[in-house]
N, CA, C and O atoms as a GROMACS GRO file, in nm:
protein
  604
    1ALA      N    1   0.079  -0.119   0.007
    1ALA     CA    2   0.000  -0.002  -0.005
    1ALA      C    3   0.090   0.122  -0.004
    1ALA      O    4   0.184   0.139   0.073
    2ARG      N    5   0.052   0.197  -0.088
    2ARG     CA    6   0.120   0.338  -0.087
    2ARG      C    7   0.074   0.449   0.023
    2ARG      O    8  -0.044   0.466   0.052
    3ARG      N    9   0.173   0.517   0.076
    3ARG     CA   10   0.138   0.616   0.167
    3ARG      C   11   0.137   0.741   0.102
    3ARG      O   12   0.209   0.755   0.004
    4ALA      N   13   0.058   0.844   0.147
    4ALA     CA   14   0.054   0.961   0.094
    4ALA      C   15   0.186   1.013   0.106
    4ALA      O   16   0.256   0.982   0.202
    5ARG      N   17   0.232   1.103  -0.002
    5ARG     CA   18   0.390   1.176   0.010
    5ARG      C   19   0.377   1.288   0.050
    5ARG      O   20   0.289   1.355  -0.003
    6GLY      N   21   0.457   1.348   0.157
    6GLY     CA   22   0.454   1.483   0.205
    6GLY      C   23   0.571   1.516   0.213
    6GLY      O   24   0.662   1.447   0.166
    7GLY      N   25   0.590   1.634   0.277
    7GLY     CA   26   0.704   1.713   0.310
    7GLY      C   27   0.818   1.642   0.396
    7GLY      O   28   0.935   1.682   0.396
    8GLY      N   29   0.772   1.530   0.471
    8GLY     CA   30   0.859   1.469   0.566
    8GLY      C   31   0.789   1.380   0.663
    8GLY      O   32   0.667   1.362   0.654
    9GLY      N   33   0.860   1.324   0.756
    9GLY     CA   34   0.804   1.252   0.878
    9GLY      C   35   0.748   1.322   0.954
    9GLY      O   36   0.687   1.424   0.926
   10GLY      N   37   0.768   1.259   1.093
   10GLY     CA   38   0.719   1.350   1.209
   10GLY      C   39   0.826   1.398   1.283
   10GLY      O   40   0.938   1.349   1.265
   11GLY      N   41   0.804   1.513   1.385
   11GLY     CA   42   0.896   1.586   1.465
   11GLY      C   43   0.991   1.661   1.384
   11GLY      O   44   0.961   1.747   1.301
   12ALA      N   45   1.121   1.617   1.417
   12ALA     CA   46   1.239   1.680   1.380
   12ALA      C   47   1.248   1.647   1.213
   12ALA      O   48   1.321   1.714   1.141
   13ALA      N   49   1.196   1.576   1.180
   13ALA     CA   50   1.218   1.526   1.032
   13ALA      C   51   1.162   1.615   0.926
   13ALA      O   52   1.192   1.618   0.807
   14LYS      N   53   1.073   1.688   0.992
   14LYS     CA   54   0.983   1.788   0.897
   14LYS      C   55   1.075   1.891   0.830
   14LYS      O   56   1.151   1.947   0.909
   15ALA      N   57   1.084   1.929   0.698
   15ALA     CA   58   1.163   2.027   0.652
   15ALA      C   59   1.063   2.166   0.641
   15ALA      O   60   0.962   2.168   0.571
   16ALA      N   61   1.105   2.268   0.713
   16ALA     CA   62   1.020   2.385   0.715
   16ALA      C   63   1.090   2.493   0.620
   16ALA      O   64   1.142   2.598   0.659
   17VAL      N   65   1.083   2.447   0.489
   17VAL     CA   66   1.164   2.521   0.373
   17VAL      C   67   1.046   2.536   0.273
   17VAL      O   68   0.970   2.445   0.240
   18ASP      N   69   1.042   2.672   0.228
   18ASP     CA   70   0.976   2.706   0.108
   18ASP      C   71   1.069   2.672  -0.011
   18ASP      O   72   1.191   2.689  -0.008
   19GLY      N   73   0.994   2.619  -0.124
   19GLY     CA   74   1.073   2.595  -0.232
   19GLY      C   75   0.980   2.497  -0.340
   19GLY      O   76   0.860   2.475  -0.327
   20VAL      N   77   1.056   2.451  -0.435
   20VAL     CA   78   0.993   2.380  -0.532
   20VAL      C   79   0.975   2.236  -0.487
   20VAL      O   80   1.065   2.173  -0.431
   21LYS      N   81   0.855   2.184  -0.515
   21LYS     CA   82   0.841   2.044  -0.449
   21LYS      C   83   0.919   1.947  -0.565
   21LYS      O   84   0.897   1.952  -0.686
   22VAL      N   85   1.001   1.873  -0.507
   22VAL     CA   86   1.099   1.770  -0.546
   22VAL      C   87   1.085   1.640  -0.511
   22VAL      O   88   1.079   1.614  -0.390
   23GLU      N   89   1.077   1.549  -0.594
   23GLU     CA   90   1.073   1.402  -0.543
   23GLU      C   91   1.207   1.363  -0.562
   23GLU      O   92   1.280   1.401  -0.654
   24PHE      N   93   1.240   1.267  -0.447
   24PHE     CA   94   1.370   1.222  -0.436
   24PHE      C   95   1.308   1.045  -0.419
   24PHE      O   96   1.211   0.996  -0.361
   25VAL      N   97   1.421   0.986  -0.503
   25VAL     CA   98   1.392   0.839  -0.454
   25VAL      C   99   1.542   0.754  -0.430
   25VAL      O  100   1.650   0.786  -0.480
   26TYR      N  101   1.523   0.668  -0.363
   26TYR     CA  102   1.634   0.566  -0.330
   26TYR      C  103   1.583   0.438  -0.346
   26TYR      O  104   1.480   0.397  -0.292
   27ALA      N  105   1.670   0.361  -0.436
   27ALA     CA  106   1.619   0.237  -0.468
   27ALA      C  107   1.762   0.138  -0.475
   27ALA      O  108   1.772   0.041  -0.550
   28ASP      N  109   1.857   0.179  -0.394
   28ASP     CA  110   1.983   0.102  -0.371
   28ASP      C  111   1.997  -0.024  -0.269
   28ASP      O  112   2.102  -0.083  -0.247
   29GLY      N  113   1.877  -0.052  -0.216
   29GLY     CA  114   1.885  -0.145  -0.091
   29GLY      C  115   1.866  -0.089   0.006
   29GLY      O  116   1.923   0.018   0.026
   30ALA      N  117   1.775  -0.144   0.100
   30ALA     CA  118   1.758  -0.097   0.235
   30ALA      C  119   1.657  -0.189   0.314
   30ALA      O  120   1.546  -0.216   0.266
   31LYS      N  121   1.700  -0.236   0.439
   31LYS     CA  122   1.635  -0.326   0.516
   31LYS      C  123   1.493  -0.271   0.563
   31LYS      O  124   1.382  -0.310   0.527
   32ASP      N  125   1.529  -0.169   0.657
   32ASP     CA  126   1.400  -0.108   0.742
   32ASP      C  127   1.361   0.020   0.723
   32ASP      O  128   1.243   0.048   0.741
   33ASP      N  129   1.453   0.118   0.683
   33ASP     CA  130   1.427   0.272   0.683
   33ASP      C  131   1.532   0.342   0.608
   33ASP      O  132   1.650   0.308   0.604
   34VAL      N  133   1.470   0.459   0.539
   34VAL     CA  134   1.538   0.529   0.451
   34VAL      C  135   1.501   0.684   0.474
   34VAL      O  136   1.384   0.723   0.468
   35GLN      N  137   1.606   0.765   0.501
   35GLN     CA  138   1.590   0.903   0.530
   35GLN      C  139   1.666   0.992   0.416
   35GLN      O  140   1.765   0.949   0.358
   36LEU      N  141   1.615   1.107   0.393
   36LEU     CA  142   1.693   1.194   0.317
   36LEU      C  143   1.736   1.289   0.380
   36LEU      O  144   1.676   1.322   0.482
   37SER      N  145   1.849   1.358   0.340
   37SER     CA  146   1.918   1.472   0.425
   37SER      C  147   1.979   1.563   0.327
   37SER      O  148   2.012   1.504   0.225
   38GLY      N  149   2.004   1.688   0.327
   38GLY     CA  150   2.054   1.761   0.232
   38GLY      C  151   2.084   1.915   0.282
   38GLY      O  152   2.033   1.958   0.385
   39ASP      N  153   2.159   1.984   0.209
   39ASP     CA  154   2.222   2.115   0.247
   39ASP      C  155   2.111   2.218   0.269
   39ASP      O  156   2.125   2.308   0.352
   40TRP      N  157   1.991   2.206   0.188
   40TRP     CA  158   1.882   2.322   0.188
   40TRP      C  159   1.807   2.314   0.324
   40TRP      O  160   1.735   2.411   0.347
   41ASN      N  161   1.810   2.223   0.411
   41ASN     CA  162   1.761   2.209   0.543
   41ASN      C  163   1.857   2.190   0.663
   41ASN      O  164   1.818   2.143   0.770
   42ASP      N  165   1.994   2.232   0.638
   42ASP     CA  166   2.085   2.202   0.727
   42ASP      C  167   2.112   2.063   0.761
   42ASP      O  168   2.167   2.036   0.868
   43TRP      N  169   2.080   1.975   0.679
   43TRP     CA  170   2.102   1.835   0.678
   43TRP      C  171   2.031   1.757   0.786
   43TRP      O  172   2.080   1.660   0.843
   44LYS      N  173   1.902   1.811   0.811
   44LYS     CA  174   1.810   1.750   0.885
   44LYS      C  175   1.730   1.631   0.794
   44LYS      O  176   1.697   1.641   0.676
   45ALA      N  177   1.708   1.518   0.884
   45ALA     CA  178   1.651   1.402   0.811
   45ALA      C  179   1.509   1.425   0.769
   45ALA      O  180   1.434   1.480   0.849
   46ILE      N  181   1.473   1.396   0.672
   46ILE     CA  182   1.349   1.378   0.623
   46ILE      C  183   1.278   1.224   0.598
   46ILE      O  184   1.307   1.168   0.491
   47GLN      N  185   1.208   1.169   0.670
   47GLN     CA  186   1.166   1.030   0.646
   47GLN      C  187   1.121   1.025   0.505
   47GLN      O  188   1.063   1.119   0.451
   48MET      N  189   1.154   0.894   0.438
   48MET     CA  190   1.099   0.872   0.311
   48MET      C  191   1.013   0.743   0.324
   48MET      O  192   1.029   0.669   0.421
   49PHE      N  193   0.935   0.721   0.242
   49PHE     CA  194   0.822   0.621   0.242
   49PHE      C  195   0.840   0.511   0.145
   49PHE      O  196   0.846   0.525   0.023
   50HIS      N  197   0.847   0.399   0.209
   50HIS     CA  198   0.857   0.262   0.125
   50HIS      C  199   0.758   0.248   0.044
   50HIS      O  200   0.645   0.246   0.092
   51GLU      N  201   0.778   0.232  -0.106
   51GLU     CA  202   0.676   0.213  -0.208
   51GLU      C  203   0.666   0.093  -0.245
   51GLU      O  204   0.575   0.071  -0.325
   52GLY      N  205   0.748  -0.018  -0.203
   52GLY     CA  206   0.742  -0.135  -0.237
   52GLY      C  207   0.860  -0.187  -0.342
   52GLY      O  208   0.902  -0.107  -0.426
   53GLY      N  209   0.903  -0.299  -0.339
   53GLY     CA  210   1.002  -0.342  -0.437
   53GLY      C  211   1.129  -0.282  -0.409
   53GLY      O  212   1.208  -0.273  -0.504
   54GLY      N  213   1.167  -0.234  -0.282
   54GLY     CA  214   1.287  -0.182  -0.274
   54GLY      C  215   1.308  -0.041  -0.293
   54GLY      O  216   1.416   0.010  -0.261
   55MET      N  217   1.203   0.035  -0.350
   55MET     CA  218   1.210   0.169  -0.377
   55MET      C  219   1.140   0.266  -0.244
   55MET      O  220   1.039   0.237  -0.179
   56TRP      N  221   1.216   0.372  -0.230
   56TRP     CA  222   1.182   0.451  -0.114
   56TRP      C  223   1.156   0.581  -0.186
   56TRP      O  224   1.226   0.606  -0.284
   57SER      N  225   1.053   0.676  -0.144
   57SER     CA  226   1.053   0.820  -0.188
   57SER      C  227   0.996   0.916  -0.088
   57SER      O  228   0.932   0.886   0.013
   58VAL      N  229   1.027   1.037  -0.131
   58VAL     CA  230   0.956   1.150  -0.064
   58VAL      C  231   0.956   1.273  -0.155
   58VAL      O  232   1.043   1.294  -0.238
   59VAL      N  233   0.861   1.346  -0.135
   59VAL     CA  234   0.848   1.482  -0.191
   59VAL      C  235   0.856   1.590  -0.091
   59VAL      O  236   0.782   1.600   0.008
   60THR      N  237   0.971   1.689  -0.131
   60THR     CA  238   0.990   1.766  -0.029
   60THR      C  239   1.014   1.914  -0.079
   60THR      O  240   1.071   1.921  -0.188
   61PRO      N  241   0.981   2.024  -0.022
   61PRO     CA  242   1.022   2.168  -0.079
   61PRO      C  243   1.164   2.183  -0.071
   61PRO      O  244   1.219   2.158   0.036
   62VAL      N  245   1.244   2.230  -0.193
   62VAL     CA  246   1.368   2.250  -0.198
   62VAL      C  247   1.377   2.372  -0.270
   62VAL      O  248   1.310   2.390  -0.372
   63PRO      N  249   1.465   2.468  -0.220
   63PRO     CA  250   1.497   2.614  -0.292
   63PRO      C  251   1.558   2.578  -0.430
   63PRO      O  252   1.618   2.473  -0.454
   64PRO      N  253   1.537   2.677  -0.515
   64PRO     CA  254   1.592   2.652  -0.653
   64PRO      C  255   1.756   2.674  -0.625
   64PRO      O  256   1.814   2.751  -0.550
   65GLY      N  257   1.800   2.584  -0.709
   65GLY     CA  258   1.969   2.633  -0.718
   65GLY      C  259   2.045   2.487  -0.702
   65GLY      O  260   1.976   2.389  -0.676
   66PRO      N  261   2.171   2.475  -0.715
   66PRO     CA  262   2.242   2.336  -0.679
   66PRO      C  263   2.232   2.297  -0.537
   66PRO      O  264   2.244   2.383  -0.450
   67HIS      N  265   2.207   2.158  -0.506
   67HIS     CA  266   2.205   2.115  -0.364
   67HIS      C  267   2.257   1.980  -0.369
   67HIS      O  268   2.229   1.899  -0.457
   68GLU      N  269   2.352   1.953  -0.246
   68GLU     CA  270   2.382   1.832  -0.221
   68GLU      C  271   2.295   1.760  -0.129
   68GLU      O  272   2.231   1.822  -0.045
   69PHE      N  273   2.286   1.627  -0.140
   69PHE     CA  274   2.207   1.549  -0.044
   69PHE      C  275   2.280   1.417  -0.030
   69PHE      O  276   2.380   1.384  -0.093
   70LYS      N  277   2.206   1.339   0.074
   70LYS     CA  278   2.274   1.193   0.094
   70LYS      C  279   2.158   1.139   0.158
   70LYS      O  280   2.074   1.214   0.208
   71PHE      N  281   2.147   0.989   0.161
   71PHE     CA  282   2.047   0.923   0.233
   71PHE      C  283   2.117   0.836   0.376
   71PHE      O  284   2.230   0.789   0.392
   72ILE      N  285   2.015   0.838   0.453
   72ILE     CA  286   2.052   0.779   0.583
   72ILE      C  287   1.986   0.632   0.562
   72ILE      O  288   1.867   0.615   0.590
   73VAL      N  289   2.058   0.534   0.518
   73VAL     CA  290   2.009   0.395   0.501
   73VAL      C  291   2.030   0.301   0.638
   73VAL      O  292   2.142   0.265   0.673
   74ASP      N  293   1.921   0.269   0.704
   74ASP     CA  294   1.919   0.188   0.787
   74ASP      C  295   2.010   0.242   0.913
   74ASP      O  296   2.052   0.157   0.992
   75GLY      N  297   2.038   0.359   0.930
   75GLY     CA  298   2.122   0.436   1.017
   75GLY      C  299   2.265   0.474   0.970
   75GLY      O  300   2.336   0.542   1.043
   76GLU      N  301   2.310   0.429   0.842
   76GLU     CA  302   2.406   0.475   0.772
   76GLU      C  303   2.396   0.560   0.676
   76GLU      O  304   2.305   0.552   0.594
   77TRP      N  305   2.499   0.666   0.672
   77TRP     CA  306   2.474   0.771   0.566
   77TRP      C  307   2.552   0.713   0.427
   77TRP      O  308   2.670   0.677   0.425
   78LYS      N  309   2.467   0.713   0.320
   78LYS     CA  310   2.507   0.657   0.190
   78LYS      C  311   2.486   0.756   0.078
   78LYS      O  312   2.402   0.847   0.082
   79HIS      N  313   2.557   0.736  -0.009
   79HIS     CA  314   2.518   0.806  -0.153
   79HIS      C  315   2.445   0.720  -0.233
   79HIS      O  316   2.462   0.599  -0.219
   80SER      N  317   2.352   0.772  -0.331
   80SER     CA  318   2.309   0.670  -0.434
   80SER      C  319   2.388   0.676  -0.550
   80SER      O  320   2.432   0.786  -0.585
   81ASN      N  321   2.414   0.560  -0.624
   81ASN     CA  322   2.481   0.538  -0.756
   81ASN      C  323   2.380   0.574  -0.861
   81ASN      O  324   2.420   0.571  -0.978
   82ARG      N  325   2.273   0.602  -0.843
   82ARG     CA  326   2.160   0.624  -0.929
   82ARG      C  327   2.138   0.784  -0.942
   82ARG      O  328   2.055   0.822  -1.025
   83HIS      N  329   2.200   0.871  -0.870
   83HIS     CA  330   2.200   1.010  -0.871
   83HIS      C  331   2.345   1.047  -0.916
   83HIS      O  332   2.434   0.962  -0.921
   84PRO      N  333   2.368   1.201  -0.953
   84PRO     CA  334   2.500   1.225  -0.996
   84PRO      C  335   2.556   1.254  -0.845
   84PRO      O  336   2.485   1.271  -0.746
   85THR      N  337   2.715   1.256  -0.851
   85THR     CA  338   2.766   1.271  -0.721
   85THR      C  339   2.870   1.381  -0.750
   85THR      O  340   2.897   1.427  -0.860
   86ILE      N  341   2.934   1.422  -0.608
   86ILE     CA  342   3.008   1.547  -0.616
   86ILE      C  343   3.106   1.490  -0.484
   86ILE      O  344   3.061   1.428  -0.388
   87GLY      N  345   3.229   1.520  -0.502
   87GLY     CA  346   3.343   1.475  -0.412
   87GLY      C  347   3.461   1.407  -0.451
   87GLY      O  348   3.468   1.359  -0.564
   88ILE      N  349   3.554   1.397  -0.372
   88ILE     CA  350   3.692   1.339  -0.407
   88ILE      C  351   3.715   1.184  -0.390
   88ILE      O  352   3.810   1.130  -0.446
   89ASP      N  353   3.630   1.118  -0.315
   89ASP     CA  354   3.650   0.990  -0.258
   89ASP      C  355   3.514   0.935  -0.218
   89ASP      O  356   3.417   1.011  -0.221
   90GLU      N  357   3.501   0.787  -0.176
   90GLU     CA  358   3.378   0.732  -0.121
   90GLU      C  359   3.353   0.804  -0.002
   90GLU      O  360   3.234   0.822   0.022
   91THR      N  361   3.443   0.857   0.091
   91THR     CA  362   3.411   0.874   0.218
   91THR      C  363   3.358   1.051   0.199
   91THR      O  364   3.313   1.104   0.301
   92SER      N  365   3.365   1.112   0.105
   92SER     CA  366   3.328   1.246   0.093
   92SER      C  367   3.211   1.260  -0.042
   92SER      O  368   3.164   1.370  -0.069
   93LEU      N  369   3.178   1.160  -0.105
   93LEU     CA  370   3.097   1.161  -0.188
   93LEU      C  371   2.948   1.200  -0.130
   93LEU      O  372   2.901   1.150  -0.028
   94ASN      N  373   2.882   1.300  -0.212
   94ASN     CA  374   2.743   1.342  -0.171
   94ASN      C  375   2.675   1.338  -0.327
   94ASN      O  376   2.746   1.350  -0.427
   95ASN      N  377   2.537   1.320  -0.332
   95ASN     CA  378   2.479   1.335  -0.447
   95ASN      C  379   2.440   1.469  -0.440
   95ASN      O  380   2.432   1.540  -0.339
   96VAL      N  381   2.412   1.503  -0.582
   96VAL     CA  382   2.398   1.652  -0.623
   96VAL      C  383   2.260   1.674  -0.719
   96VAL      O  384   2.237   1.588  -0.804
   97ARG      N  385   2.185   1.771  -0.707
   97ARG     CA  386   2.084   1.785  -0.797
   97ARG      C  387   2.066   1.940  -0.811
   97ARG      O  388   2.077   2.018  -0.717
   98TYR      N  389   2.039   1.973  -0.934
   98TYR     CA  390   1.997   2.134  -0.963
   98TYR      C  391   1.852   2.143  -0.987
   98TYR      O  392   1.789   2.100  -1.083
   99VAL      N  393   1.808   2.210  -0.875
   99VAL     CA  394   1.662   2.239  -0.874
   99VAL      C  395   1.630   2.370  -0.949
   99VAL      O  396   1.675   2.478  -0.909
  100LEU      N  397   1.543   2.356  -1.070
  100LEU     CA  398   1.504   2.471  -1.147
  100LEU      C  399   1.382   2.536  -1.067
  100LEU      O  400   1.307   2.468  -0.996
  101PRO      N  401   1.369   2.669  -1.085
  101PRO     CA  402   1.262   2.750  -1.021
  101PRO      C  403   1.130   2.699  -1.076
  101PRO      O  404   1.127   2.637  -1.183
  102GLU      N  405   1.020   2.723  -1.006
  102GLU     CA  406   0.894   2.712  -1.070
  102GLU      C  407   0.839   2.803  -1.176
  102GLU      O  408   0.836   2.923  -1.148
  103PRO      N  409   0.788   2.758  -1.307
  103PRO     CA  410   0.766   2.835  -1.408
  103PRO      C  411   0.665   2.942  -1.341
  103PRO      O  412   0.588   2.910  -1.251
  104ASP      N  413   0.674   3.086  -1.401
  104ASP     CA  414   0.570   3.180  -1.355
  104ASP      C  415   0.455   3.149  -1.459
  104ASP      O  416   0.464   3.164  -1.581
  105LEU      N  417   0.348   3.105  -1.388
  105LEU     CA  418   0.212   3.095  -1.478
  105LEU      C  419   0.125   3.222  -1.476
  105LEU      O  420   0.029   3.238  -1.552
  106SER      N  421   0.157   3.291  -1.404
  106SER     CA  422   0.073   3.425  -1.380
  106SER      C  423   0.031   3.480  -1.499
  106SER      O  424  -0.089   3.495  -1.519
  107ALA      N  425   0.121   3.513  -1.586
  107ALA     CA  426   0.097   3.558  -1.732
  107ALA      C  427  -0.010   3.488  -1.798
  107ALA      O  428  -0.104   3.544  -1.854
  108GLU      N  429   0.007   3.354  -1.789
  108GLU     CA  430  -0.100   3.267  -1.859
  108GLU      C  431  -0.234   3.269  -1.806
  108GLU      O  432  -0.332   3.262  -1.880
  109ARG      N  433  -0.242   3.277  -1.678
  109ARG     CA  434  -0.366   3.285  -1.600
  109ARG      C  435  -0.403   3.444  -1.652
  109ARG      O  436  -0.524   3.464  -1.634
  110ASP      N  437  -0.360   3.520  -1.689
  110ASP     CA  438  -0.404   3.677  -1.726
  110ASP      C  439  -0.416   3.692  -1.843
  110ASP      O  440  -0.427   3.808  -1.882
  111GLY      N  441  -0.417   3.584  -1.940
  111GLY     CA  442  -0.435   3.569  -2.086
  111GLY      C  443  -0.331   3.614  -2.160
  111GLY      O  444  -0.352   3.636  -2.279
  112VAL      N  445  -0.211   3.636  -2.109
  112VAL     CA  446  -0.091   3.672  -2.177
  112VAL      C  447   0.022   3.579  -2.173
  112VAL      O  448   0.124   3.594  -2.105
  113ALA      N  449  -0.007   3.475  -2.258
  113ALA     CA  450   0.075   3.355  -2.255
  113ALA      C  451   0.219   3.402  -2.328
  113ALA      O  452   0.225   3.476  -2.426
  114ASP      N  453   0.316   3.350  -2.269
  114ASP     CA  454   0.448   3.343  -2.329
  114ASP      C  455   0.464   3.245  -2.468
  114ASP      O  456   0.462   3.123  -2.454
  115PRO      N  457   0.477   3.292  -2.574
  115PRO     CA  458   0.479   3.212  -2.678
  115PRO      C  459   0.565   3.100  -2.672
  115PRO      O  460   0.527   2.988  -2.705
  116ARG      N  461   0.701   3.128  -2.624
  116ARG     CA  462   0.780   3.008  -2.601
  116ARG      C  463   0.740   2.891  -2.521
  116ARG      O  464   0.780   2.777  -2.544
  117ASN      N  465   0.664   2.923  -2.432
  117ASN     CA  466   0.617   2.828  -2.337
  117ASN      C  467   0.505   2.759  -2.420
  117ASN      O  468   0.510   2.636  -2.421
  118ARG      N  469   0.398   2.824  -2.496
  118ARG     CA  470   0.299   2.771  -2.558
  118ARG      C  471   0.368   2.658  -2.672
  118ARG      O  472   0.314   2.550  -2.695
  119ALA      N  473   0.473   2.694  -2.728
  119ALA     CA  474   0.536   2.617  -2.823
  119ALA      C  475   0.580   2.484  -2.766
  119ALA      O  476   0.540   2.378  -2.814
  120ARG      N  477   0.660   2.490  -2.664
  120ARG     CA  478   0.707   2.371  -2.587
  120ARG      C  479   0.578   2.297  -2.553
  120ARG      O  480   0.576   2.177  -2.578
  121GLY      N  481   0.485   2.348  -2.507
  121GLY     CA  482   0.360   2.260  -2.466
  121GLY      C  483   0.294   2.197  -2.572
  121GLY      O  484   0.242   2.087  -2.556
  122GLN      N  485   0.289   2.266  -2.699
  122GLN     CA  486   0.235   2.201  -2.803
  122GLN      C  487   0.329   2.069  -2.884
  122GLN      O  488   0.288   1.969  -2.942
  123ARG      N  489   0.460   2.116  -2.862
  123ARG     CA  490   0.552   2.001  -2.905
  123ARG      C  491   0.546   1.882  -2.809
  123ARG      O  492   0.553   1.767  -2.853
  124ALA      N  493   0.534   1.908  -2.680
  124ALA     CA  494   0.531   1.795  -2.578
  124ALA      C  495   0.392   1.719  -2.615
  124ALA      O  496   0.392   1.596  -2.621
  125SER      N  497   0.284   1.786  -2.637
  125SER     CA  498   0.164   1.718  -2.657
  125SER      C  499   0.151   1.646  -2.781
  125SER      O  500   0.076   1.549  -2.780
  126ALA      N  501   0.212   1.678  -2.891
  126ALA     CA  502   0.231   1.602  -3.011
  126ALA      C  503   0.316   1.496  -3.005
  126ALA      O  504   0.290   1.397  -3.073
  127THR      N  505   0.417   1.498  -2.934
  127THR     CA  506   0.516   1.382  -2.927
  127THR      C  507   0.447   1.281  -2.835
  127THR      O  508   0.481   1.163  -2.841
  128ALA      N  509   0.350   1.324  -2.748
  128ALA     CA  510   0.309   1.227  -2.645
  128ALA      C  511   0.167   1.174  -2.681
  128ALA      O  512   0.087   1.141  -2.593
  129GLY      N  513   0.139   1.167  -2.822
  129GLY     CA  514   0.038   1.096  -2.892
  129GLY      C  515  -0.097   1.192  -2.874
  129GLY      O  516  -0.207   1.150  -2.909
  130GLY      N  517  -0.078   1.333  -2.812
  130GLY     CA  518  -0.205   1.411  -2.817
  130GLY      C  519  -0.176   1.525  -2.897
  130GLY      O  520  -0.063   1.552  -2.939
  131GLY      N  521  -0.297   1.603  -2.921
  131GLY     CA  522  -0.272   1.730  -2.985
  131GLY      C  523  -0.275   1.698  -3.129
  131GLY      O  524  -0.283   1.588  -3.184
  132GLU      N  525  -0.267   1.812  -3.177
  132GLU     CA  526  -0.257   1.811  -3.346
  132GLU      C  527  -0.114   1.731  -3.393
  132GLU      O  528  -0.002   1.733  -3.342
  133PRO      N  529  -0.171   1.651  -3.524
  133PRO     CA  530  -0.083   1.572  -3.589
  133PRO      C  531   0.058   1.663  -3.639
  133PRO      O  532   0.062   1.786  -3.650
  134ALA      N  533   0.150   1.584  -3.660
  134ALA     CA  534   0.256   1.680  -3.669
  134ALA      C  535   0.252   1.721  -3.836
  134ALA      O  536   0.226   1.633  -3.918
  135ALA      N  537   0.279   1.852  -3.876
  135ALA     CA  538   0.258   1.900  -4.008
  135ALA      C  539   0.366   1.830  -4.090
  135ALA      O  540   0.474   1.791  -4.048
  136ALA      N  541   0.315   1.822  -4.222
  136ALA     CA  542   0.400   1.750  -4.330
  136ALA      C  543   0.529   1.835  -4.360
  136ALA      O  544   0.520   1.956  -4.337
  137PRO      N  545   0.640   1.790  -4.404
  137PRO     CA  546   0.754   1.845  -4.429
  137PRO      C  547   0.722   1.950  -4.535
  137PRO      O  548   0.631   1.922  -4.613
  138PRO      N  549   0.786   2.069  -4.548
  138PRO     CA  550   0.758   2.157  -4.652
  138PRO      C  551   0.798   2.082  -4.799
  138PRO      O  552   0.880   1.991  -4.810
  139ALA      N  553   0.726   2.141  -4.900
  139ALA     CA  554   0.772   2.080  -5.031
  139ALA      C  555   0.914   2.081  -5.074
  139ALA      O  556   0.955   1.989  -5.144
  140ALA      N  557   1.000   2.187  -5.035
  140ALA     CA  558   1.119   2.200  -5.077
  140ALA      C  559   1.199   2.073  -5.025
  140ALA      O  560   1.279   2.011  -5.094
  141ALA      N  561   1.164   2.042  -4.888
  141ALA     CA  562   1.235   1.930  -4.827
  141ALA      C  563   1.228   1.797  -4.889
  141ALA      O  564   1.307   1.707  -4.861
  142THR      N  565   1.117   1.783  -4.985
  142THR     CA  566   1.081   1.647  -5.052
  142THR      C  567   1.111   1.654  -5.188
  142THR      O  568   1.118   1.555  -5.260
  143ALA      N  569   1.132   1.795  -5.233
  143ALA     CA  570   1.158   1.788  -5.383
  143ALA      C  571   1.284   1.723  -5.413
  143ALA      O  572   1.378   1.741  -5.336
  144GLY      N  573   1.297   1.638  -5.529
  144GLY     CA  574   1.406   1.561  -5.576
  144GLY      C  575   1.429   1.441  -5.526
  144GLY      O  576   1.520   1.369  -5.568
  145LYS      N  577   1.332   1.400  -5.412
  145LYS     CA  578   1.353   1.263  -5.373
  145LYS      C  579   1.273   1.184  -5.444
  145LYS      O  580   1.164   1.223  -5.484
  146LYS      N  581   1.324   1.051  -5.470
  146LYS     CA  582   1.259   0.953  -5.545
  146LYS      C  583   1.127   0.905  -5.474
  146LYS      O  584   1.111   0.901  -5.352
  147LYS      N  585   1.031   0.868  -5.575
  147LYS     CA  586   0.909   0.814  -5.499
  147LYS      C  587   0.920   0.697  -5.517
  147LYS      O  588   0.974   0.659  -5.621
  148PRO      N  589   0.860   0.581  -5.400
  148PRO     CA  590   0.840   0.452  -5.393
  148PRO      C  591   0.803   0.394  -5.553
  148PRO      O  592   0.731   0.460  -5.628
  149PHE      N  593   0.851   0.286  -5.585
  149PHE     CA  594   0.819   0.216  -5.717
  149PHE      C  595   0.672   0.163  -5.680
  149PHE      O  596   0.648   0.098  -5.578
  150ALA      N  597   0.585   0.197  -5.768
  150ALA     CA  598   0.440   0.155  -5.775
  150ALA      C  599   0.423   0.057  -5.853
  150ALA      O  600   0.481   0.065  -5.962
  151LYS      N  601   0.334  -0.070  -5.825
  151LYS     CA  602   0.317  -0.173  -5.916
  151LYS      C  603   0.189  -0.136  -5.998
  151LYS      O  604   0.149  -0.210  -6.088
   0.00000   0.00000   0.00000
C-alpha cells in the first residue's frame, strides 16, 4: 500500500523550507528505513516512504539552485549510485541535484501567454500522442527525392 507523500515524517524530520516540490527516490537497497538529508535544510533528516519493491521516495520543498544531499539507510549515511555525485572519494561523496525554479504561470492566467511556453507545450503534447498531428515537411524538403516504385 502506498502512503501519501508529503514534506517529511514526524517531529524533527519535517522540512520547514519553502521551495519547489521535488521528488527524491532511493532504490539502492535498504532493510528497514531510509531518510533523506540535504544542504537546503541544514542536513536534517526527512523520512522517506517505502513504495515497495525496494523503492523509497519522498516529495519535499527545495529552494531553486544546486544542492547536495545524501541518504541515511538503516542508520548509515550513503550516497546513491543512481544520482550524480560530487566529492573526491567514497567517504566524501554526496549526491547533487540542480533544482529549477517554478515557472511563472501568472501571465498565462492573465491571458498573456509566453509564446515560448506555448510552443514547448504543443511539441510535448504532439510527441506524447495528443494534440494536433505533426505537419507535413515543406515541399522543398521533399523535392528531388525519388518516389517509391508503384506496381
